N, C-alpha and C positions, 0 to 999 in steps of 0.2 A: 589437441595438437593439429594445427591447421584445420582441415575439414574432417579429420578423424574424430570419432567420439571417444577414443581411448588413446593412451600414450604408446607410441611406437618405440620399439627398442632399436636405437641407432648406434652405430659405431662412431668412433671419434671423427673420422673423415666425413661421415654422413651428418653429424651434428654441425660441422662447418657449412655443409650445403644447406641444411635447414636454417641456420642463422642468416646466411646470405639471402635466402628466399624471403624470410620474414622481414628483413630490413629493406628489401626491394620488391615488395609485394605488388606494387603498381606496374612494374616493368617486366618481371619474370614471366607472367602469363603470355607475354607477346614475344618472348625470346625463343630462338631455335635451340635445339638440344646442344648443338656445338657451341653456341654463344654462352649458354649456361655453364657448360663444362669448362670452357676457357676462363670464365669469370671466377669459377670455384677452384680452378687449377686441378681438375680431375679429368678422367676419361669419360666418354659418352656411356660406356658400359657401366661405370659407377653411378651415373645419373639414372640409368635404367633400373639398376638394383634398388636405388633409393626410391624410385617411383613405385616399385612392387611392394615396398614396405608400407606404402600408403594406399594399398588395395587398388592399384591402377594397372591396366593391361599394358600400358606403355607411356611414353612421354606425352603423346597427344592427349591421352585420357587424363593424365595428371594435370596438364596445362588447362584443360577444359574445367576440371573440378576447381582448380586454383582461381580461375576467372570468376566462377560462380561465388566462391568463398570471399574473394576480394570485394565483389559487388555487394554481398550481404553485409560485410563489415562496414563498407562505406555508408550503406543505408542506416545501419545501427548507430553510426557515429554522427549522424546529422544533428546539429545543435537544436536544443529545445527553444521554444519561443520565450522571449523576455516576459517578465510578469506584467500583466495588464492590470493597472490599478483601477480601471473604470468599474469592473464588476464589484470590487470591494467598496468603492465609493457609493455605488448604487445600493449595496447591502446596508451600509451605514445609514443611508437615507431611509431605508425601510425600517430600521430599528426604531424610528420615531413614529411609525404608524401605529394606529390603535390595535390592529391585528397582532403585530409583533409584541407590543406591550402586554396584551391580554394573554398571549401564550407564555410569556415570561412570568407573569403574575400567577397564572394557573399552575405552572410548574413549581414556582416558589412556594405556593400554598401547600402543595403536596410534600415538598422537601422539608418544610418547617415542622411537619408532623412526623417525619421519619426519624427513627433511631439508628437506622443502618442504611447506607446508600451503597449499592453495588454498581460499579462501572464495568462495561464490557464493550470490546471492540476488537476487530481483526486487522492485522497489518498495521498500516499507518494510524488507523483509528485507535489501536491499542495503546500507542504512545500517548495520544491525547487523552485517552481514558485514564492512564496513569497520572497525567498532570491534573485532570479533573478530580481524581480521588485525593491527591495531595492538597489541592486547593480547598475542596469542601471540608476535609478533615481539619484544616487549619482555621476555617472561618465559622463552622457551625455544628458539624456532627461527624461521627465516624464514617468514613467512606473507604471502600476497598476496591482495588482493580482486579477483576478476574482475568488473569493473564492467559489461562488455558481453559476456555469454556468447555471444550470437549471432555476434559477430565476433571471438571469441577461441577458436579451435579448439584441441583438445588432441591432435591427430594426431601431433605431432612430439616428444613426450616421449621422451627418450633411454631405451634399454633398461636402462641402468645405474641409472636413477631409478625404474623401474617400481614397485619395492617400497618406495621411499622417499618416495613422494608420497601425501598424504592429501587428499581433497576433503571439505570441510565444507560441507554444504548447509543453508541456512536457508529454510524455507517454512512459512507458516501453514497453508495448505490441504494441503500435501504432494502436490498434484496438478498443479503447474505443468509444462506440457509441455516448455518450454525447458530447465528444470532436469532433467527426466527424460531428455531427449536428451543433456544434458551428462554425466549419470551413466553412461548407456550407452556413451558414447564413452570415458570414462576406465576403464570396466570392461575394455575391450580391452587395457589396459596392466597389468591385475592390481593396480592401485592401490587403496588403502583408501578407504572412503566412510563418513563419519559424518554423520548428519542430525539437525537440531533442528527438530521439527515439532509441530503441535498435536495430532496423533493418530498412534499407532503402527499404525493400520490403513490409513494412506494409502499411495499407490503409492511415493512417495519413501522412506518409512520401510521398506517391504518390500524395496526395492532396496539398502538400506544394510547395511554390516557391523554398524553399531551405530546405533540411533535413540534419541534422548532426547526423549520427548514431554513436553509441559507442560500440555495439556488446559485451556486458557483458554476463557472464553466468547467465541465469535466475535461480533464487532460490526461492522456496516456503517453508514456514513454516506454517503448518496447512493450513489455507486458505488465508494466507497473503503473498503477493509478497514482498520478502526482498532482491531483486536483488540490488547489491551494486550501490550506487549513486555517487561514487567517480568520475567517468568519467563525469557525468552530472555537478558536481561542477566545474570541470576543464573547460568544454566547456563554461559554463556561464561566468566564469572569463576571459578566453582568448578572448571570444567574446566581452565582455564589455570593456576590455582593448584595443582591436583592434579598436573598434569604437571611443573610447576616443582619441586614437593616431591619427586617420584619421581626426577627427574634429578639432584637435589642431595643425595640421601641417600648 
């Protein structure tokens, strides 16, 4: 509620004041107490009581906190940049390089020998892990998305499956500690690990048998990583189609 971390209990007349302030957030921080009282058709003493409910010593204190709050809202509402197609175009060009093709073929050779593929990702990567599991299951083998890696341990994989399980990890940063722990657990079973990350220099990439990096421009909005996943989609699809082709030759 405004700059409060909790919901203040307001009377009917105070709710009217609150509504006026939220609808005129850019101007109220610069209004005198009399001006705000007149605009809300209340007395200045009512305005002061309203301010106290927002943990303010007086109207001046309330107005200062409101100015800071309005400024923070403005910064958070700044528009994000439009999608830049150039990095994706550059990525598509790299897909024709020998290095990229070798990584795809190496990953495909691991996957064609796997009876079970496990996908794991956190946040946005989890969504694409789910898509990858659906795609792989449709084209060549059973694939499952581990939606909650913290509560889905890998201790009890049968010894007979050790060499038939492949873990596909998706991570933009390549540094997610939960995913790294997951990789270390499955390494105890001598299972294979393929990673799709934004950099081959990341920790997850270095722990993997094969890493397929895409090198997209990292983009943050507020506290959320909104780096484009177009390249990830391409890698999942070309990988699935490559394995399907190999197994049906």
